[in-house]
PDB file of N, CA, C and O in Angstrom, chain B, residues numbered from 101:
ATOM      1  N   UNK B 101      98.359 -63.326 -74.650  1.00  0.00           N
ATOM      2  CA  UNK B 101      98.803 -61.993 -75.007  1.00  0.00           C
ATOM      3  C   UNK B 101     100.322 -61.876 -74.916  1.00  0.00           C
ATOM      4  O   UNK B 101     100.942 -61.171 -75.713  1.00  0.00           O
ATOM      5  N   UNK B 102     100.921 -62.567 -73.946  1.00  0.00           N
ATOM      6  CA  UNK B 102     102.379 -62.502 -73.820  1.00  0.00           C
ATOM      7  C   UNK B 102     103.068 -63.021 -75.069  1.00  0.00           C
ATOM      8  O   UNK B 102     104.079 -62.468 -75.501  1.00  0.00           O
ATOM      9  N   UNK B 103     102.529 -64.076 -75.646  1.00  0.00           N
ATOM     10  CA  UNK B 103     103.108 -64.641 -76.859  1.00  0.00           C
ATOM     11  C   UNK B 103     103.043 -63.635 -78.009  1.00  0.00           C
ATOM     12  O   UNK B 103     104.011 -63.488 -78.755  1.00  0.00           O
ATOM     13  N   UNK B 104     101.933 -62.957 -78.155  1.00  0.00           N
ATOM     14  CA  UNK B 104     101.801 -61.962 -79.223  1.00  0.00           C
ATOM     15  C   UNK B 104     102.746 -60.793 -79.003  1.00  0.00           C
ATOM     16  O   UNK B 104     103.341 -60.281 -79.951  1.00  0.00           O
ATOM     17  N   UNK B 105     102.884 -60.373 -77.754  1.00  0.00           N
ATOM     18  CA  UNK B 105     103.836 -59.304 -77.453  1.00  0.00           C
ATOM     19  C   UNK B 105     105.263 -59.742 -77.775  1.00  0.00           C
ATOM     20  O   UNK B 105     106.061 -58.958 -78.290  1.00  0.00           O
ATOM     21  N   UNK B 106     105.574 -60.992 -77.469  1.00  0.00           N
ATOM     22  CA  UNK B 106     106.908 -61.524 -77.769  1.00  0.00           C
ATOM     23  C   UNK B 106     107.140 -61.555 -79.280  1.00  0.00           C
ATOM     24  O   UNK B 106     108.215 -61.185 -79.753  1.00  0.00           O
ATOM     25  N   UNK B 107     106.145 -61.989 -80.026  1.00  0.00           N
ATOM     26  CA  UNK B 107     106.277 -62.007 -81.479  1.00  0.00           C
ATOM     27  C   UNK B 107     106.475 -60.603 -82.039  1.00  0.00           C
ATOM     28  O   UNK B 107     107.276 -60.400 -82.951  1.00  0.00           O
ATOM     29  N   UNK B 108     105.750 -59.645 -81.495  1.00  0.00           N
ATOM     30  CA  UNK B 108     105.920 -58.249 -81.922  1.00  0.00           C
ATOM     31  C   UNK B 108     107.374 -57.834 -81.764  1.00  0.00           C
ATOM     32  O   UNK B 108     107.956 -57.227 -82.663  1.00  0.00           O
ATOM     33  N   UNK B 109     107.951 -58.161 -80.627  1.00  0.00           N
ATOM     34  CA  UNK B 109     109.340 -57.780 -80.370  1.00  0.00           C
ATOM     35  C   UNK B 109     110.310 -58.541 -81.281  1.00  0.00           C
ATOM     36  O   UNK B 109     111.320 -57.986 -81.714  1.00  0.00           O
ATOM     37  N   UNK B 110     110.008 -59.799 -81.568  1.00  0.00           N
ATOM     38  CA  UNK B 110     110.850 -60.573 -82.494  1.00  0.00           C
ATOM     39  C   UNK B 110     110.842 -59.923 -83.867  1.00  0.00           C
ATOM     40  O   UNK B 110     111.902 -59.755 -84.471  1.00  0.00           O
ATOM     41  N   UNK B 111     109.674 -59.555 -84.372  1.00  0.00           N
ATOM     42  CA  UNK B 111     109.579 -58.953 -85.701  1.00  0.00           C
ATOM     43  C   UNK B 111     110.279 -57.605 -85.733  1.00  0.00           C
ATOM     44  O   UNK B 111     110.954 -57.279 -86.710  1.00  0.00           O
ATOM     45  N   UNK B 112     110.124 -56.822 -84.679  1.00  0.00           N
ATOM     46  CA  UNK B 112     110.819 -55.533 -84.617  1.00  0.00           C
ATOM     47  C   UNK B 112     112.333 -55.746 -84.591  1.00  0.00           C
ATOM     48  O   UNK B 112     113.075 -55.009 -85.239  1.00  0.00           O
ATOM     49  N   UNK B 113     112.786 -56.742 -83.851  1.00  0.00           N
ATOM     50  CA  UNK B 113     114.220 -57.036 -83.784  1.00  0.00           C
ATOM     51  C   UNK B 113     114.723 -57.529 -85.142  1.00  0.00           C
ATOM     52  O   UNK B 113     115.816 -57.151 -85.565  1.00  0.00           O
ATOM     53  N   UNK B 114     113.952 -58.357 -85.823  1.00  0.00           N
ATOM     54  CA  UNK B 114     114.341 -58.833 -87.151  1.00  0.00           C
ATOM     55  C   UNK B 114     114.557 -57.660 -88.108  1.00  0.00           C
ATOM     56  O   UNK B 114     115.494 -57.662 -88.905  1.00  0.00           O
ATOM     57  N   UNK B 115     113.693 -56.674 -88.020  1.00  0.00           N
ATOM     58  CA  UNK B 115     113.816 -55.481 -88.864  1.00  0.00           C
ATOM     59  C   UNK B 115     115.104 -54.733 -88.530  1.00  0.00           C
ATOM     60  O   UNK B 115     115.838 -54.328 -89.432  1.00  0.00           O
ATOM     61  N   UNK B 116     115.377 -54.549 -87.256  1.00  0.00           N
ATOM     62  CA  UNK B 116     116.581 -53.815 -86.851  1.00  0.00           C
ATOM     63  C   UNK B 116     117.859 -54.549 -87.237  1.00  0.00           C
ATOM     64  O   UNK B 116     118.839 -53.917 -87.631  1.00  0.00           O
ATOM     65  N   UNK B 117     117.858 -55.864 -87.130  1.00  0.00           N
ATOM     66  CA  UNK B 117     119.037 -56.654 -87.520  1.00  0.00           C
ATOM     67  C   UNK B 117     119.285 -56.501 -89.019  1.00  0.00           C
ATOM     68  O   UNK B 117     120.421 -56.286 -89.441  1.00  0.00           O
ATOM     69  N   UNK B 118     118.240 -56.609 -89.815  1.00  0.00           N
ATOM     70  CA  UNK B 118     118.397 -56.474 -91.266  1.00  0.00           C
ATOM     71  C   UNK B 118     118.868 -55.073 -91.633  1.00  0.00           C
ATOM     72  O   UNK B 118     119.712 -54.920 -92.516  1.00  0.00           O
ATOM     73  N   UNK B 119     118.339 -54.049 -90.973  1.00  0.00           N
ATOM     74  CA  UNK B 119     118.785 -52.679 -91.230  1.00  0.00           C
ATOM     75  C   UNK B 119     120.263 -52.517 -90.884  1.00  0.00           C
ATOM     76  O   UNK B 119     121.009 -51.869 -91.617  1.00  0.00           O
ATOM     77  N   UNK B 120     120.677 -53.099 -89.783  1.00  0.00           N
ATOM     78  CA  UNK B 120     122.079 -53.013 -89.380  1.00  0.00           C
ATOM     79  C   UNK B 120     122.975 -53.716 -90.399  1.00  0.00           C
ATOM     80  O   UNK B 120     124.038 -53.203 -90.749  1.00  0.00           O
ATOM     81  N   UNK B 121     122.553 -54.879 -90.872  1.00  0.00           N
ATOM     82  CA  UNK B 121     123.339 -55.600 -91.875  1.00  0.00           C
ATOM     83  C   UNK B 121     123.478 -54.780 -93.152  1.00  0.00           C
ATOM     84  O   UNK B 121     124.560 -54.714 -93.735  1.00  0.00           O
ATOM     85  N   UNK B 122     122.395 -54.160 -93.583  1.00  0.00           N
ATOM     86  CA  UNK B 122     122.460 -53.316 -94.779  1.00  0.00           C
ATOM     87  C   UNK B 122     123.469 -52.198 -94.574  1.00  0.00           C
ATOM     88  O   UNK B 122     124.278 -51.914 -95.457  1.00  0.00           O
ATOM     89  N   UNK B 123     123.422 -51.568 -93.416  1.00  0.00           N
ATOM     90  CA  UNK B 123     124.352 -50.473 -93.145  1.00  0.00           C
ATOM     91  C   UNK B 123     125.797 -50.958 -93.158  1.00  0.00           C
ATOM     92  O   UNK B 123     126.681 -50.275 -93.676  1.00  0.00           O
ATOM     93  N   UNK B 124     126.035 -52.125 -92.593  1.00  0.00           N
ATOM     94  CA  UNK B 124     127.388 -52.691 -92.601  1.00  0.00           C
ATOM     95  C   UNK B 124     127.834 -52.951 -94.035  1.00  0.00           C
ATOM     96  O   UNK B 124     128.964 -52.621 -94.397  1.00  0.00           O
ATOM     97  N   UNK B 125     126.965 -53.536 -94.856  1.00  0.00           N
ATOM     98  CA  UNK B 125     127.313 -53.807 -96.254  1.00  0.00           C
ATOM     99  C   UNK B 125     127.611 -52.514 -97.002  1.00  0.00           C
ATOM    100  O   UNK B 125     128.520 -52.472 -97.831  1.00  0.00           O
ATOM    101  N   UNK B 126     126.852 -51.460 -96.714  1.00  0.00           N
ATOM    102  CA  UNK B 126     127.073 -50.191 -97.401  1.00  0.00           C
ATOM    103  C   UNK B 126     128.348 -49.504 -96.918  1.00  0.00           C
ATOM    104  O   UNK B 126     129.051 -48.866 -97.702  1.00  0.00           O
ATOM    105  N   UNK B 127     128.641 -49.637 -95.636  1.00  0.00           N
ATOM    106  CA  UNK B 127     129.843 -49.003 -95.075  1.00  0.00           C
ATOM    107  C   UNK B 127     131.113 -49.776 -95.406  1.00  0.00           C
ATOM    108  O   UNK B 127     132.180 -49.176 -95.539  1.00  0.00           O
ATOM    109  N   UNK B 128     131.016 -51.100 -95.543  1.00  0.00           N
ATOM    110  CA  UNK B 128     132.182 -51.960 -95.779  1.00  0.00           C
ATOM    111  C   UNK B 128     131.877 -52.982 -96.860  1.00  0.00           C
ATOM    112  O   UNK B 128     131.791 -54.174 -96.568  1.00  0.00           O
ATOM    113  N   UNK B 129     131.712 -52.550 -98.087  1.00  0.00           N
ATOM    114  CA  UNK B 129     131.336 -53.489 -99.146  1.00  0.00           C
ATOM    115  C   UNK B 129     132.440 -54.476 -99.516  1.00  0.00           C
ATOM    116  O   UNK B 129     132.196 -55.390-100.305  1.00  0.00           O
ATOM    117  N   UNK B 130     133.648 -54.320 -98.970  1.00  0.00           N
ATOM    118  CA  UNK B 130     134.733 -55.249 -99.294  1.00  0.00           C
ATOM    119  C   UNK B 130     134.425 -56.664 -98.832  1.00  0.00           C
ATOM    120  O   UNK B 130     134.999 -57.620 -99.353  1.00  0.00           O
ATOM    121  N   UNK B 131     133.533 -56.812 -97.870  1.00  0.00           N
ATOM    122  CA  UNK B 131     133.152 -58.135 -97.395  1.00  0.00           C
ATOM    123  C   UNK B 131     132.327 -58.912 -98.406  1.00  0.00           C
ATOM    124  O   UNK B 131     132.176 -60.128 -98.293  1.00  0.00           O
ATOM    125  N   UNK B 132     131.796 -58.206 -99.393  1.00  0.00           N
ATOM    126  CA  UNK B 132     131.013 -58.844-100.445  1.00  0.00           C
ATOM    127  C   UNK B 132     131.809 -58.702-101.733  1.00  0.00           C
ATOM    128  O   UNK B 132     132.202 -57.596-102.105  1.00  0.00           O
ATOM    129  N   UNK B 133     132.045 -59.804-102.407  1.00  0.00           N
ATOM    130  CA  UNK B 133     132.946 -59.867-103.556  1.00  0.00           C
ATOM    131  C   UNK B 133     132.732 -58.854-104.667  1.00  0.00           C
ATOM    132  O   UNK B 133     133.615 -58.031-104.911  1.00  0.00           O
ATOM    133  N   UNK B 134     131.597 -58.880-105.347  1.00  0.00           N
ATOM    134  CA  UNK B 134     131.394 -57.977-106.471  1.00  0.00           C
ATOM    135  C   UNK B 134     130.077 -57.233-106.315  1.00  0.00           C
ATOM    136  O   UNK B 134     129.287 -57.500-105.409  1.00  0.00           O
ATOM    137  N   UNK B 135     129.867 -56.290-107.231  1.00  0.00           N
ATOM    138  CA  UNK B 135     128.683 -55.421-107.121  1.00  0.00           C
ATOM    139  C   UNK B 135     127.377 -56.192-107.209  1.00  0.00           C
ATOM    140  O   UNK B 135     126.445 -55.915-106.453  1.00  0.00           O
ATOM    141  N   UNK B 136     127.294 -57.150-108.115  1.00  0.00           N
ATOM    142  CA  UNK B 136     126.034 -57.894-108.252  1.00  0.00           C
ATOM    143  C   UNK B 136     125.739 -58.678-106.977  1.00  0.00           C
ATOM    144  O   UNK B 136     124.581 -58.807-106.578  1.00  0.00           O
ATOM    145  N   UNK B 137     126.780 -59.199-106.342  1.00  0.00           N
ATOM    146  CA  UNK B 137     126.576 -59.923-105.090  1.00  0.00           C
ATOM    147  C   UNK B 137     126.142 -58.967-103.987  1.00  0.00           C
ATOM    148  O   UNK B 137     125.300 -59.315-103.159  1.00  0.00           O
ATOM    149  N   UNK B 138     126.708 -57.771-103.973  1.00  0.00           N
ATOM    150  CA  UNK B 138     126.309 -56.768-102.980  1.00  0.00           C
ATOM    151  C   UNK B 138     124.834 -56.426-103.149  1.00  0.00           C
ATOM    152  O   UNK B 138     124.092 -56.336-102.171  1.00  0.00           O
ATOM    153  N   UNK B 139     124.419 -56.238-104.386  1.00  0.00           N
ATOM    154  CA  UNK B 139     123.015 -55.925-104.658  1.00  0.00           C
ATOM    155  C   UNK B 139     122.110 -57.054-104.179  1.00  0.00           C
ATOM    156  O   UNK B 139     121.086 -56.810-103.541  1.00  0.00           O
ATOM    157  N   UNK B 140     122.489 -58.271-104.487  1.00  0.00           N
ATOM    158  CA  UNK B 140     121.688 -59.424-104.061  1.00  0.00           C
ATOM    159  C   UNK B 140     121.665 -59.552-102.544  1.00  0.00           C
ATOM    160  O   UNK B 140     120.632 -59.874-101.957  1.00  0.00           O
ATOM    161  N   UNK B 141     122.795 -59.300-101.920  1.00  0.00           N
ATOM    162  CA  UNK B 141     122.895 -59.415-100.462  1.00  0.00           C
ATOM    163  C   UNK B 141     122.017 -58.372 -99.777  1.00  0.00           C
ATOM    164  O   UNK B 141     121.314 -58.678 -98.815  1.00  0.00           O
ATOM    165  N   UNK B 142     122.062 -57.139-100.278  1.00  0.00           N
ATOM    166  CA  UNK B 142     121.211 -56.091 -99.708  1.00  0.00           C
ATOM    167  C   UNK B 142     119.748 -56.404 -99.984  1.00  0.00           C
ATOM    168  O   UNK B 142     118.894 -56.184 -99.126  1.00  0.00           O
ATOM    169  N   UNK B 143     119.453 -56.916-101.171  1.00  0.00           N
ATOM    170  CA  UNK B 143     118.073 -57.273-101.501  1.00  0.00           C
ATOM    171  C   UNK B 143     117.529 -58.341-100.553  1.00  0.00           C
ATOM    172  O   UNK B 143     116.356 -58.300-100.183  1.00  0.00           O
ATOM    173  N   UNK B 144     118.366 -59.286-100.162  1.00  0.00           N
ATOM    174  CA  UNK B 144     117.942 -60.307 -99.201  1.00  0.00           C
ATOM    175  C   UNK B 144     117.533 -59.664 -97.874  1.00  0.00           C
ATOM    176  O   UNK B 144     116.563 -60.087 -97.246  1.00  0.00           O
ATOM    177  N   UNK B 145     118.274 -58.648 -97.455  1.00  0.00           N
ATOM    178  CA  UNK B 145     117.943 -57.978 -96.200  1.00  0.00           C
ATOM    179  C   UNK B 145     116.689 -57.119 -96.339  1.00  0.00           C
ATOM    180  O   UNK B 145     115.893 -57.025 -95.405  1.00  0.00           O
ATOM    181  N   UNK B 146     116.515 -56.499 -97.491  1.00  0.00           N
ATOM    182  CA  UNK B 146     115.273 -55.752 -97.744  1.00  0.00           C
ATOM    183  C   UNK B 146     114.086 -56.709 -97.698  1.00  0.00           C
ATOM    184  O   UNK B 146     113.033 -56.376 -97.155  1.00  0.00           O
ATOM    185  N   UNK B 147     114.259 -57.886 -98.265  1.00  0.00           N
ATOM    186  CA  UNK B 147     113.209 -58.905 -98.211  1.00  0.00           C
ATOM    187  C   UNK B 147     112.922 -59.311 -96.765  1.00  0.00           C
ATOM    188  O   UNK B 147     111.763 -59.486 -96.390  1.00  0.00           O
ATOM    189  N   UNK B 148     113.960 -59.459 -95.961  1.00  0.00           N
ATOM    190  CA  UNK B 148     113.771 -59.808 -94.547  1.00  0.00           C
ATOM    191  C   UNK B 148     112.986 -58.721 -93.814  1.00  0.00           C
ATOM    192  O   UNK B 148     112.128 -59.020 -92.984  1.00  0.00           O
ATOM    193  N   UNK B 149     113.283 -57.459 -94.126  1.00  0.00           N
ATOM    194  CA  UNK B 149     112.549 -56.347 -93.513  1.00  0.00           C
ATOM    195  C   UNK B 149     111.079 -56.396 -93.935  1.00  0.00           C
ATOM    196  O   UNK B 149     110.185 -56.263 -93.100  1.00  0.00           O
ATOM    197  N   UNK B 150     110.837 -56.585 -95.216  1.00  0.00           N
ATOM    198  CA  UNK B 150     109.458 -56.618 -95.720  1.00  0.00           C
ATOM    199  C   UNK B 150     108.670 -57.760 -95.085  1.00  0.00           C
ATOM    200  O   UNK B 150     107.509 -57.590 -94.713  1.00  0.00           O
ATOM    201  N   UNK B 151     109.298 -58.908 -94.966  1.00  0.00           N
ATOM    202  CA  UNK B 151     108.635 -60.076 -94.392  1.00  0.00           C
ATOM    203  C   UNK B 151     108.282 -59.835 -92.912  1.00  0.00           C
ATOM    204  O   UNK B 151     107.165 -60.115 -92.478  1.00  0.00           O
ATOM    205  N   UNK B 152     109.239 -59.318 -92.161  1.00  0.00           N
ATOM    206  CA  UNK B 152     108.991 -59.044 -90.738  1.00  0.00           C
ATOM    207  C   UNK B 152     107.948 -57.936 -90.574  1.00  0.00           C
ATOM    208  O   UNK B 152     107.092 -58.010 -89.692  1.00  0.00           O
ATOM    209  N   UNK B 153     108.023 -56.907 -91.426  1.00  0.00           N
ATOM    210  CA  UNK B 153     107.054 -55.815 -91.352  1.00  0.00           C
ATOM    211  C   UNK B 153     105.650 -56.317 -91.637  1.00  0.00           C
ATOM    212  O   UNK B 153     104.695 -55.915 -90.971  1.00  0.00           O
ATOM    213  N   UNK B 154     105.519 -57.200 -92.631  1.00  0.00           N
ATOM    214  CA  UNK B 154     104.204 -57.744 -92.964  1.00  0.00           C
ATOM    215  C   UNK B 154     103.636 -58.557 -91.798  1.00  0.00           C
ATOM    216  O   UNK B 154     102.452 -58.447 -91.479  1.00  0.00           O
ATOM    217  N   UNK B 155     104.476 -59.366 -91.171  1.00  0.00           N
ATOM    218  CA  UNK B 155     104.011 -60.156 -90.025  1.00  0.00           C
ATOM    219  C   UNK B 155     103.641 -59.250 -88.853  1.00  0.00           C
ATOM    220  O   UNK B 155     102.657 -59.501 -88.157  1.00  0.00           O
ATOM    221  N   UNK B 156     104.418 -58.212 -88.637  1.00  0.00           N
ATOM    222  CA  UNK B 156     104.110 -57.255 -87.572  1.00  0.00           C
ATOM    223  C   UNK B 156     102.776 -56.569 -87.848  1.00  0.00           C
ATOM    224  O   UNK B 156     101.973 -56.375 -86.936  1.00  0.00           O
ATOM    225  N   UNK B 157     102.544 -56.208 -89.092  1.00  0.00           N
ATOM    226  CA  UNK B 157     101.284 -55.561 -89.465  1.00  0.00           C
ATOM    227  C   UNK B 157     100.091 -56.466 -89.201  1.00  0.00           C
ATOM    228  O   UNK B 157      99.047 -55.996 -88.748  1.00  0.00           O
ATOM    229  N   UNK B 158     100.230 -57.750 -89.477  1.00  0.00           N
ATOM    230  CA  UNK B 158      99.148 -58.696 -89.195  1.00  0.00           C
ATOM    231  C   UNK B 158      98.823 -58.694 -87.702  1.00  0.00           C
ATOM    232  O   UNK B 158      97.655 -58.641 -87.318  1.00  0.00           O
ATOM    233  N   UNK B 159      99.854 -58.753 -86.863  1.00  0.00           N
ATOM    234  CA  UNK B 159      99.604 -58.722 -85.411  1.00  0.00           C
ATOM    235  C   UNK B 159      98.870 -57.455 -85.000  1.00  0.00           C
ATOM    236  O   UNK B 159      97.919 -57.500 -84.219  1.00  0.00           O
ATOM    237  N   UNK B 160      99.317 -56.334 -85.530  1.00  0.00           N
ATOM    238  CA  UNK B 160      98.716 -55.059 -85.139  1.00  0.00           C
ATOM    239  C   UNK B 160      97.313 -54.889 -85.702  1.00  0.00           C
ATOM    240  O   UNK B 160      96.456 -54.287 -85.054  1.00  0.00           O
ATOM    241  N   UNK B 161      97.068 -55.409 -86.897  1.00  0.00           N
ATOM    242  CA  UNK B 161      95.763 -55.245 -87.539  1.00  0.00           C
ATOM    243  C   UNK B 161      94.701 -56.199 -86.994  1.00  0.00           C
ATOM    244  O   UNK B 161      93.522 -55.849 -86.940  1.00  0.00           O
ATOM    245  N   UNK B 162      95.113 -57.401 -86.591  1.00  0.00           N
ATOM    246  CA  UNK B 162      94.133 -58.423 -86.249  1.00  0.00           C
ATOM    247  C   UNK B 162      94.055 -58.755 -84.758  1.00  0.00           C
ATOM    248  O   UNK B 162      93.144 -59.463 -84.329  1.00  0.00           O
ATOM    249  N   UNK B 163      94.992 -58.257 -83.979  1.00  0.00           N
ATOM    250  CA  UNK B 163      95.000 -58.544 -82.551  1.00  0.00           C
ATOM    251  C   UNK B 163      95.178 -57.241 -81.778  1.00  0.00           C
ATOM    252  O   UNK B 163      95.818 -56.309 -82.265  1.00  0.00           O
ATOM    253  N   UNK B 164      94.630 -57.178 -80.612  1.00  0.00           N
ATOM    254  CA  UNK B 164      94.664 -55.957 -79.812  1.00  0.00           C
ATOM    255  C   UNK B 164      95.945 -55.896 -78.993  1.00  0.00           C
ATOM    256  O   UNK B 164      95.941 -56.094 -77.778  1.00  0.00           O
ATOM    257  N   UNK B 165      97.037 -55.616 -79.689  1.00  0.00           N
ATOM    258  CA  UNK B 165      98.304 -55.447 -78.963  1.00  0.00           C
ATOM    259  C   UNK B 165      98.827 -54.050 -79.249  1.00  0.00           C
ATOM    260  O   UNK B 165      98.682 -53.550 -80.364  1.00  0.00           O
ATOM    261  N   UNK B 166      99.427 -53.423 -78.263  1.00  0.00           N
ATOM    262  CA  UNK B 166      99.959 -52.080 -78.494  1.00  0.00           C
ATOM    263  C   UNK B 166     101.173 -52.105 -79.416  1.00  0.00           C
ATOM    264  O   UNK B 166     101.914 -53.088 -79.445  1.00  0.00           O
ATOM    265  N   UNK B 167     101.377 -51.027 -80.169  1.00  0.00           N
ATOM    266  CA  UNK B 167     102.489 -50.936 -81.123  1.00  0.00           C
ATOM    267  C   UNK B 167     103.850 -50.927 -80.420  1.00  0.00           C
ATOM    268  O   UNK B 167     104.786 -51.587 -80.871  1.00  0.00           O
ATOM    269  N   UNK B 168     103.954 -50.210 -79.361  1.00  0.00           N
ATOM    270  CA  UNK B 168     105.191 -50.022 -78.603  1.00  0.00           C
ATOM    271  C   UNK B 168     106.320 -49.720 -79.520  1.00  0.00           C
ATOM    272  O   UNK B 168     107.449 -49.529 -79.067  1.00  0.00           O
TER     273      UNK B 168
END
C-alpha cells in the first residue's frame, strides 16, 4: 500500500509541475522562441498532465487508496 500511496503522490506532483511550467511559459513567453514553439511546448505539458491524470485514475479506480 505504501508504494501505491507513493505513486499517487508522484502523479499528483507531476501534474503540479506541468501546471507550473505552463504558467511560467504563459507569464514569460520570451523563453520560448516563436509562437509555434510556445504552442508545442505548452502542448507537451498538457500531455504530461493528461498522462499523469490517467495513471492516477487507474490507481484510484482499481486499488483501494484514498484520493487525498
